[in-house]
LOTORZA-620906 format. One record per atom (N, C-alpha, C, CB): z negated, x, y. Coordinates in steps of 0.001 Angstrom, whole numbers, padded with zeros to 6 digits, always signed. Glycine has a CB too. Example, Ala and Ser with C-alpha at 12.3 -4.5 7.8 and 13.67 -1.06 7.14 Angstrom:
BEGIN
-007800+013190-005690;-007800+012300-004500;-007800+013200-003300;-009046+011308-004473;-007080+012850-002250;-007140+013670-001060;-007870+012900+000030;-005725+014084-000598;
# end
This chain:
BEGIN
+052588+189954-000347;+053886+189831+000004;+054024+189478-001936;+054760+191448+000993;+055030+188165-002054;+055191+188368-003226;+056353+188637-004012;+054746+187618-003580;+056399+188972-005277;+057521+189422-005740;+059312+189015-005185;+057225+189052-007039;+059173+187552-004905;+060028+186677-004888;+060151+186725-003469;+059724+185448-005560;+059843+187462-002417;+059985+187726-000970;+060382+189079-000952;+058713+187478-000108;+060432+190286-001633;+060408+191407-001267;+061550+192076-002645;+058734+191906-001070;+061978+193275-002695;+062785+194043-003529;+062885+193433-005122;+062180+195510-003473;+063680+193747-005626;+065006+193935-005684;+065763+193276-004706;+065436+193616-006838;+066451+194534-003814;+067036+194088-002728;+068695+194308-002710;+066326+194758-001615;+069490+194571-001835;+071007+194955-001863;+070771+196724-002193;+071950+194513-000084;+069859+197348-001824;+069270+198593-002216;+069052+198745-003899;+067866+198691-001422;+068574+198394-004004;+067837+198364-005540;+066844+199152-005473;+068659+198838-006805;+065934+199057-004778;+064468+199896-004255;+063800+199035-004598;+064091+200341-002711;+062536+199437-004810;+061524+198667-004936;+060211+198843-004024;+061263+198769-006192;+059855+200033-003281;+059536+200689-002608;+059247+200792-001338;+059956+201129-002821;+059438+199196-000254;+060091+199508+001011;+059123+198526+002027;+061894+199116+000982;+059367+198188+002864;+059564+197194+004216;+060572+196762+004706;+059188+197600+005254;+060327+195166+004568;+060790+194162+005035;+060697+193768+006376;+060426+193418+004413;+061459+193913+007180;+061216+193340+008626;+062381+192721+009146;+060796+194407+009644;+062368+191200+009564;+063624+190749+010393;+063568+191093+011772;+063841+189270+010355;+062511+191989+012465;+062654+192820+013665;+062238+191414+014902;+064544+193659+013762;+063316+190757+015273;+063090+189254+015552;+063905+188638+015945;+062277+188918+016294;+063322+187277+015021;+064781+186460+014677;+065610+185900+015584;+064618+185361+013909;+064944+185266+016937;+065448+185042+017954;+066850+186240+018472;+064198+184947+018787;+066303+187607+018309;+067067+188456+018462;+068469+188909+017908;+066429+189065+018357;+068217+188512+016393;+069381+188029+015511;+070409+187263+015746;+069027+187480+014652;+069442+186103+015858;+070571+184760+016338;+070950+185126+017649;+069879+183042+016439;+070816+185588+018480;+071575+185693+019595;+072253+187274+019404;+070599+185423+020990;+072485+187713+018760;+073827+189019+018554;+074542+188459+017902;+073640+190487+017808;+074442+187483+016532;+075508+187067+015877;+076000+185736+016451;+075200+187005+014487;+075087+185288+017087;+075661+183925+018041;+076463+184424+019065;+074462+182984+018832;+076569+185730+019533;+077310+186086+021020;+078689+186713+019853;+076200+187647+022480;+079348+186497+018922;+079779+187088+018492;+079522+188621+018042;+080392+186772+018964;+078293+188908+018095;+077932+190265+017808;+077929+190796+015987;+076379+190368+018521;+077876+192037+015910;+077622+192604+014565;+076137+193064+014328;+078564+193806+014351;+075779+193212+013106;+074869+193861+012256;+074879+194604+011250;+074333+193289+011919;+075130+195894+011502;+075249+197438+010311;+074212+197571+010374;+076026+198958+010543;+074494+197833+008509;+073598+198304+007533;+073701+199746+007279;+073784+197600+006334;+072793+200934+007868;+073199+202232+007057;+071988+203074+006385;+073975+203246+008074;+072480+204126+005715;+071349+204502+004555;+071123+203684+003445;+070032+204579+005086;+069625+204060+003722;+068949+203358+002835;+068361+201845+003258;+067928+204249+002458;+068912+201374+004369;+068504+200330+004483;+069313+199094+003505;+068512+200227+005863;+068870+197995+003730;+069801+197044+003174;+069237+195512+003483;+069966+197347+001547;+069649+194622+002599;+068924+193328+003046;+068425+192531+002037;+069752+192467+003807;+067502+191567+002393;+066868+190778+001288;+066895+189504+001991;+065349+191260+000763;+066572+188308+001010;+066302+187079+001215;+064823+186571+001779;+066604+186567+000047;+064626+186330+002671;+063400+185437+002403;+063227+184242+002786;+062410+185878+002808;+062075+183599+002632;+061863+182079+003304;+062341+181853+004411;+060592+181662+003540;+062420+183050+005729;+062795+182581+006749;+064069+183040+007096;+061952+182747+007588;+065026+183523+006346;+066096+184492+005831;+066542+185337+005644;+066610+184568+005915;+067655+185994+006166;+068208+187333+005784;+067053+188186+006332;+069764+187713+006448;+066412+189284+005628;+065732+190144+006536;+065805+191405+006544;+064644+189993+006512;+065630+192488+006795;+065916+193985+006617;+065044+194656+005953;+066040+194675+007749;+065682+195543+004845;+064912+196579+004176;+064952+197937+004037;+064900+196356+003238;+063846+198817+004360;+063827+200257+004493;+062961+200798+003804;+063663+200707+005663;+064210+201569+002737;+063730+201927+001903;+062566+203172+001930;+064698+202031+001310;+061209+203272+001267;+060056+204058+001123;+060595+205664+001209;+059283+203649-000331;+060825+206502+002175;+060741+208121+002250;+059932+208493+001789;+060680+208782+003287;+058769+208680+002536;+057689+209655+002688;+056400+208830+002177;+057557+210219+004302;+055292+208602+001618;+053671+208088+001820;+052467+209612+001556;+053302+206579+000278;+053046+210954+001595;+052127+211629+001455;+051598+211861+002803;+052440+212652+000732;+051800+211263+003683;+050763+211326+004950;+049560+210082+005094;+051748+211232+006387;+049988+209176+003685;+049069+208283+003841;+047983+208068+003102;+049539+207396+003880;+046686+207773+003480;+045612+208058+002250;+045231+206621+001977;+044133+209099+002662;+045121+206341+000624;+044800+204881+000078;+043262+204732+000298;+045215+204662-001631;+042658+205926+000511;+041431+205725-000018;+040901+205363+001610;+040719+207134-001002;+041579+205791+002994;+040899+205157+004144;+041792+204008+004992;+040488+206352+005125;+043188+203835+003822;+044348+202824+004261;+044577+203549+005918;+043722+200796+004239;+044895+204541+005787;+045019+204964+007168;+046299+206375+007121;+043252+205474+007764;+047352+206757+007739;+048342+207392+008068;+049685+206840+008037;+048272+208327+007457;+050543+207812+007600;+051767+207099+008002;+052569+206933+006607;+052646+207965+009200;+053115+205563+006808;+054338+205445+005964;+055763+205527+006164;+054290+204490+005533;+056578+206365+005836;+057894+206726+006615;+058937+205795+005369;+058237+208865+006798;+059438+205405+006576;+060974+204594+005707;+062337+205296+005756;+061441+203019+006460;+063266+204687+005527;+064427+205555+006210;+065643+204283+006024;+064842+207344+005222;+066467+204363+006972;+067800+203501+006727;+067711+203085+008435;+067688+201923+005298;+068970+202583+008662;+069351+202057+009845;+069670+200412+009852;+070527+202865+010245;+069324+200090+011101;+070081+198646+011498;+070772+198566+012788;+069070+197460+011571;+071778+198130+013091;+072494+198668+014161;+072797+197265+014228;+073633+199892+014053;+072558+196914+016128;+072616+195955+016395;+073931+195822+017711;+071223+195642+016566;+075328+194749+017452;+076017+195457+018821;+076355+194358+019043;+077194+196633+018898;+076747+193801+020169;+077418+192559+020889;+078050+192806+022198;+076407+191472+021144;+078693+191888+022843;+079276+192341+023926;+080281+193815+024362;+078247+192288+024541;+081132+193853+023387;+081864+194848+023328;+080816+196156+023055;+082732+194857+024607;+079762+196305+023023;+079147+197485+022950;+078210+197632+024480;+080363+198664+022672;+078175+196771+025200;+076928+196472+026356;+075627+196137+025794;+077247+195199+027332;+075118+195511+024547;+074111+195290+024020;+074349+196608+022774;+073975+193647+023651;+073279+197503+022653;+073516+198174+021471;+072076+198892+020842;+074678+199246+021801;+071785+198480+020192;+070565+199096+019841;+070363+199261+017801;+069284+197947+020700;+069730+200287+017697;+069672+200787+016115;+068276+200750+016066;+070345+202377+015652;+067606+200714+014729;+066825+200324+014259;+066766+201868+013536;+067001+198955+013669;+066326+202762+013548;+066547+203992+012968;+064836+204344+012148;+067128+205183+014354;+065025+204602+010744;+063471+205046+010226;+062473+204736+010385;+063075+205912+010385;+062416+203785+010552;+061016+203214+010923;+059527+203765+010640;+061000+202039+010340;+058427+204398+010956;+057648+204702+010391;+056331+203665+010513;+057599+205924+010708;+055591+203226+009379;+054279+202311+010217;+052910+203301+010040;+053886+200451+009302;+052360+203591+011210;+051167+204334+011466;+049883+203684+011325;+051220+204819+012695;+049443+203573+010637;+047844+202957+009805;+047072+203744+010912;+047338+203586+007723;+046360+202950+011156;+044905+203933+011948;+044093+202835+012851;+045542+205477+013306;+043288+203277+014097;+042580+201953+014669;+043703+201167+015455;+041228+202325+015759;+044684+201775+016177;+045945+200661+016267;+047170+201316+015711;+046326+200148+017896;+047452+200430+014627;+048537+200231+013731;+049959+200489+014653;+048412+198653+013052;+051014+200897+014661;+052149+201105+014877;+053456+201100+014124;+051997+201889+015245;+054580+200682+014293;+056003+201011+014156;+056509+201852+015084;+056784+199932+014178;+056866+203043+014343;+057868+203653+015642;+059075+203886+014938;+057358+205197+016468;+059680+204008+015683;+061736+203946+015119;+061925+205810+016227;+063374+201514+016440;+062961+205787+015365;+064049+207187+016101;+064918+206975+016561;+064664+208178+015426;+064586+207235+018118;+065333+206694+019000;+066283+208007+019956;+064268+205748+019855;+067557+208425+019333;+067918+209772+019922;+067179+210818+018896;+067358+209934+021611;+066797+211750+019785;+065822+212727+018572;+064378+212432+018651;+065885+214508+018831;+063777+211616+019396;+062689+211170+019497;+061708+209810+018878;+062842+211201+020497;+060493+209654+018675;+059723+208767+017676;+059620+208064+019090;+058200+209337+016607;+060095+206490+018939;+059424+205776+020348;+058543+204745+019153;+060865+204738+021831;+057343+204231+019848;+056929+203366+019739;+057488+201713+019614;+056349+203704+020427;+057353+200903+018774;+058556+199670+019056;+057503+198468+018517;+060394+199823+017908;+056595+198466+018086;+055852+197297+018010;+054351+197968+017290;+056762+196025+017044;+053325+197057+017970;+051881+197274+017317;+052033+196234+015845;+050397+196663+018598;+051057+196589+015167;+050750+195948+013715;+049746+195220+013993;+050399+196876+012496;+049250+194209+013682;+048255+193704+013034;+047733+193731+011513;+048430+192716+013319;+047116+195270+011371;+046989+195297+010028;+046162+195095+009269;+047195+196012+009703;+045869+194611+007878;+044889+193952+007133;+044989+194946+005985;+045150+192342+006801;+044090+194598+004973;+044330+195541+003671;+045263+195337+002999;+043438+195574+002753;+045506+196099+001922;+046873+195469+000985;+045893+194870-000561;+048419+197202+000453;+046958+194425-001046;+046339+193589-002494;+046965+194734-003304;+047010+191674-002987;+046195+194745-004217;+046542+195910-005423;+046995+195045-006454;+045186+196930-006035;+047893+195186-006730;+048307+194662-008521;+048904+195530-009447;+049409+193496-008646;+047496+195690-010344;+047988+196870-011290;+048638+195888-012061;+046844+197933-012140;+048997+197483-013345;+050240+196904-014255;+051297+197863-013793;+050726+195163-013970;+051976+198328-014821;+053363+199205-014282;+052879+200408-013611;+054378+198359-013119;+051820+200643-013112;+051197+201931-012384;+050651+201238-011384;+052182+203170-011850;+050741+199944-011185;+050034+199377-010012;+051326+199378-008426;+048408+200591-009777;+050558+198219-008039;+051479+198087-006157;+050639+197862-005550;+052655+196886-005601;+050872+198509-003726;+049767+197998-002621;+051009+196859-001833;+048967+199632-001315;+050133+195537-001445;+051265+194838-000965;+050380+194668+000580;+051807+193267-002000;+051034+194739+001342;+050966+193963+002368;+051718+192555+003362;+050913+194774+002810;+051340+191666+002971;+052267+190147+003259;+052237+189936+004900;+051394+188506+002394;+053125+189592+005394;+053591+188770+006477;+052186+189492+007552;+053644+186734+006035;+052395+190904+008155;+051740+191834+008982;+051948+190900+010472;+052514+193536+008890;+051089+190733+011437;+051619+190308+012645;+052543+191416+013666;+050388+189803+013351;+053472+191380+014167;+053959+192576+014953;+054081+192038+016232;+055308+193240+014472;+053972+193000+017296;+054313+192514+018704;+054906+193619+019616;+053022+191945+019398;+056045+193409+020315;+056674+194603+021177;+055555+195394+021885;+057733+194032+022354;+055541+196535+021925;+055272+197590+022771;+056062+197811+024160;+055438+198676+021981;+054961+198373+024663;+055622+198247+026404;+056639+199307+026151;+054389+198732+028013;+056552+200425+025083;+057750+201161+025321;+059182+200996+024811;+057460+202222+025002;+059113+199856+024042;+060192+199470+023171;+060903+198294+024401;+059545+198751+021432;+060203+197857+025701;+060453+196556+026457;+062086+197263+026180;+059610+196194+028378;+062352+198392+027242;+063717+198910+027760;+064911+198817+026388;+063461+200705+028362;+064481+199023+025404;+065368+199331+024163;+066028+197636+023999;+064261+200030+022551;+065079+196563+024159;+066101+195446+024277;+066051+194432+025585;+065926+194578+023001;+066753+195727+026327;+067388+195175+027639;+066357+194546+028362;+068556+194146+027429;+064994+194971+028267;+063916+194704+029229;+064219+192828+029047;+064220+195622+031098;+064639+192458+028236;+064628+190369+027650;+063127+190321+027576;+065508+189719+025531;+062618+191119+026833;+061175+190788+025832;+060166+191277+027046;+060953+191945+024003;+059244+190874+027211;+057702+191399+027341;+057054+192526+026695;+056893+190459+026950;+056108+193270+027185;+055373+194028+026141;+054313+192792+025369;+054436+195441+026962;+053928+192616+024597;+053036+192108+023792;+053561+190770+022902;+051882+191834+024667;+055061+190412+023435;+055452+189318+022767;+055649+189509+021066;+056726+188903+023476;+055499+188442+020438;+055439+188270+019082;+056911+188754+018333;+055067+186722+018846;+057067+189829+017686;+057984+189923+016840;+057974+189591+015337;+058264+190965+016995;+058976+189453+014720;+058704+189059+013325;+057839+190012+012630;+059951+188912+012559;+056752+189038+011578;+056282+189694+010200;+056588+190870+009907;+056682+189105+009138;+056351+192077+009266;+056640+192841+008455;+055700+192368+007331;+056587+194164+008941;+056657+192939+005873;+055714+192962+004382;+055994+194381+004051;+056256+191783+002929;+055164+194770+003366;+054960+196155+002639;+054881+196294+001183;+053771+196727+003061;+055691+196643+000633;+055214+197412-000903;+055446+198404-001538;+055420+196930-001813;+054479+198851-002222;+054536+200545-002107;+054234+200373-003839;+053032+201638-000814;+054414+201109-004604;+054493+201318-005960;+053253+202480-005852;+056138+201784-006585;+051966+202312-006288;+050824+202965-006308;+051093+204471-006580;+049944+202338-007277;+052512+204696-007464;+052507+206562-007720;+052898+206947-006508;+053669+207358-008947;+053790+206303-005757;+054215+206946-004645;+053149+207267-003444;+055274+206150-004184;+051967+206888-003848;+051034+207238-002795;+050077+208290-003674;+050196+205804-002099;+049320+209021-002994;+048801+210130-003730;+047491+210650-002855;+050003+211306-003931;+046344+209959-003651;+044949+210046-002777;+044838+211083-001980;+043729+210127-003548;+044335+211583-001061;+043813+212821-000219;+042291+212854-000188;+044345+212769+001329;+042073+214434-000696;+040729+215008-000461;+039758+214955+001074;+041011+216433-000792;
# end
């Protein structure tokens, strides 16, 4: 992810995740007269594909930069509402859990739900100003557990939009 694809955003933050979720879903919501709301530390950023959603980094203490495993926790919410509330979906406080099978999970009510599988690759490291870890355009695919969140319109495994992540190295502490 290049600097021109990532923050500064409407939130002014520089460590975080950018995700359009699924472009066709955004077009459906906005094309049907629906609204998209932004709450908390979420924001928007312009990308070559159009406006994407930005979630600020909340916690990187569960991420090990030496093994590239663990959890990066982001905060903020994007709310999709259409058809007088008949369609209502909130993407709240996404986490990326890096491991053998990397996932994005979101808060749904009081539970974490796996939303999408992430095809993770090693980040690039840019030195200077303390250094930055960047993942660019990581592919994502809808998890079976998230199919009902989208009203069963999309099937498990369908491609979602890719994610990009930028983390200032000072936010990541190596574990022993």
